[in-house]
C-alpha positions in Angstrom: 94.4 79.5 144.7 91.5 81.8 143.8 88.7 80.8 141.0 89.9 83.9 138.9 93.7 82.9 138.9 92.5 79.4 138.1 90.1 80.9 135.3 93.5 82.5 134.2 95.5 79.4 133.9 92.6 77.7 131.9 92.7 80.7 129.5 96.7 80.2 129.3 96.3 76.5 128.7 93.7 77.4 125.6 95.8 80.0 124.1 99.0 77.6 124.2 96.8 74.8 122.7 95.9 77.4 120.0 99.5 78.3 119.5 100.9 74.9 119.1 98.0 73.6 116.8 98.5 76.6 114.6 102.2 76.3 114.3 101.7 72.3 113.5 98.9 72.9 111.0 100.2 76.2 109.5 96.5 77.3 109.6 94.0 79.1 112.0 92.5 77.0 114.6 88.9 77.6 115.1 88.9 79.1 118.7 84.9 78.1 119.6 85.9 74.5 118.7 89.1 74.7 120.7 87.2 76.2 123.6 84.6 73.5 123.6 87.1 70.7 123.3 89.3 72.3 126.2 86.1 72.1 128.3 84.9 68.8 127.5 88.4 67.0 127.7 90.9 69.3 129.7 89.0 71.7 131.7 88.7 71.7 135.3 86.0 70.2 136.7 85.8 72.0 139.8 85.7 75.6 138.4 82.5 77.2 139.0 80.5 78.7 136.0 81.6 82.3 136.4 85.3 81.3 136.7 84.5 79.1 133.1 82.9 82.1 131.4 85.8 84.2 132.4 88.2 82.0 131.1 86.6 81.4 128.0 86.2 85.4 127.7 89.7 86.0 127.9 90.7 83.1 125.5 88.4 83.9 122.8 89.0 87.5 123.4 92.9 87.1 123.4 92.6 84.7 120.4 90.6 87.1 118.1 93.0 89.8 118.9 96.5 88.1 118.4 97.9 90.7 116.0 96.8 93.7 118.0 98.2 92.0 121.4 101.1 91.1 119.4 102.0 94.4 118.1 101.6 95.9 121.5 104.1 93.4 123.0 106.5 93.8 120.0 106.7 97.5 120.5 108.2 96.9 124.1 110.0 93.5 123.6 113.3 95.0 122.4 115.4 92.4 120.4 112.9 90.0 120.8 110.6 88.5 118.0 107.2 87.4 119.1 107.5 83.9 117.6 111.1 83.4 119.2 109.6 83.8 122.8 108.9 80.6 124.5 105.1 79.8 123.9 104.2 79.9 127.5 105.8 83.4 127.8 104.1 84.8 124.6 100.8 83.7 125.7 101.3 85.0 129.4 102.2 88.1 127.8 99.0 88.0 125.4 96.6 86.9 128.2 98.0 90.1 130.4 97.8 92.5 127.4 94.4 91.5 126.6 93.4 91.9 130.4 95.1 95.5 130.3 93.2 96.6 127.1 89.6 94.8 127.0 89.0 93.9 130.9 88.0 96.1 133.5 90.8 94.3 135.8 93.2 96.8 137.3 96.4 96.5 135.3 98.6 96.3 138.6 96.5 93.3 139.6 96.8 91.8 135.7 100.5 92.1 135.9 100.7 90.5 139.5 98.6 87.4 138.2 100.6 87.0 135.0 103.5 86.9 137.3 102.0 84.4 139.4 101.2 82.1 136.5 104.8 82.6 134.7 106.1 81.3 138.2 104.2 78.1 138.2 104.6 77.7 134.4 107.8 79.1 133.0 111.2 80.2 134.4 112.6 82.6 137.1 114.3 84.6 134.2 111.1 84.6 132.1 109.3 86.0 135.0 111.5 89.0 135.0 111.2 89.0 131.3 107.5 89.0 131.4 107.4 91.5 134.1 109.7 94.1 132.2 107.5 93.7 129.2 104.0 94.4 130.8 105.3 97.0 133.1 106.4 99.1 130.2 103.1 98.3 128.3 101.2 99.6 131.7 103.3 102.9 131.6 102.1 103.2 127.9 98.7 102.3 128.6 98.4 104.7 131.8 99.4 107.7 129.7 97.0 106.9 126.9 94.2 106.1 129.2 94.6 106.2 133.0 92.6 103.7 134.9 91.6 104.5 138.2 88.5 102.3 139.4 89.0 98.9 141.0 85.9 96.9 139.6 86.5 93.7 141.1 87.2 93.3 144.8 88.1 89.7 144.3 90.9 90.6 142.0 92.1 93.8 144.2 92.0 92.0 147.4 95.4 92.2 149.0 96.9 94.3 146.2 98.0 97.6 147.8 98.3 100.8 145.5 95.3 100.5 143.9 92.8 103.3 143.8 89.1 103.0 143.8 86.8 105.4 142.1 85.7 107.1 145.5 89.5 107.6 146.4 90.0 109.6 143.1 87.8 112.6 144.3 89.7 115.7 145.4 86.9 117.4 146.8 85.4 117.4 150.3 82.2 118.0 151.7 82.5 121.9 151.0 82.8 120.9 147.0 86.1 122.8 146.7 89.5 121.0 145.2 91.9 120.2 148.0 94.5 118.8 146.0 96.8 121.8 146.0 98.0 120.9 142.3 99.0 117.4 143.4 98.4 114.3 141.3 97.1 111.2 143.0 98.1 108.1 141.1 98.4 104.4 141.9 101.4 103.0 142.8 102.7 99.5 141.4 102.0 96.6 143.7 104.6 93.8 143.8 
C-alpha cells in the first residue's frame, strides 16, 4: 500500500474520531488536539514525514470545512441526510470532496482512493453509494472548474484517463490549433 493511501486512511481515522467525539460530547472537538493525540497514541509509526503531513493537512482541512463539504455532499445524496449515513461513509465522502476542492489531486484519483478505502473500512453497498455521490460531485466540479493537470505522479501512477498539462495543448510545433473543434477531456478511470 502506498504512503499516500495510508495517509488518507489516517486522515479518515481522525475524521471518524472527531465525528464520534462530537456526537458524544455535543460540542466541537478541537482539531489540533485531536491530531496531536492521534499521532501520539494511534498513528502509524512507519509512516514517513511527508505522508504524515499530508494526512494531517487532509484531516485539519476537512474538519475546518465540514459545513461546506456536507452541503456539497447533501446536494448529490438524494434522500439521504448526512447524519443518517454511516460514520465511515460520510467521512470517506468528506475526505474525497475536500481533496476535490482543496488539494491538487486529480479528481479521478481521489475517487479511486476513496473507493479503495471504503472497500477496506465499509461495505460493498457503501462503496457503490460513495462512488455514485462522488462521481456526481466530480461532474459538477468539472463543469464549474475543469481540472486538467496531473500534479502528483505518485497519485496518478496506474490511473488511465488522466491528462497532464502537456497533453492539453492543441497546438503542434507550427503554433496552430489542430483540434478541429474537438474537445479533449479526461475519461473516468475505474
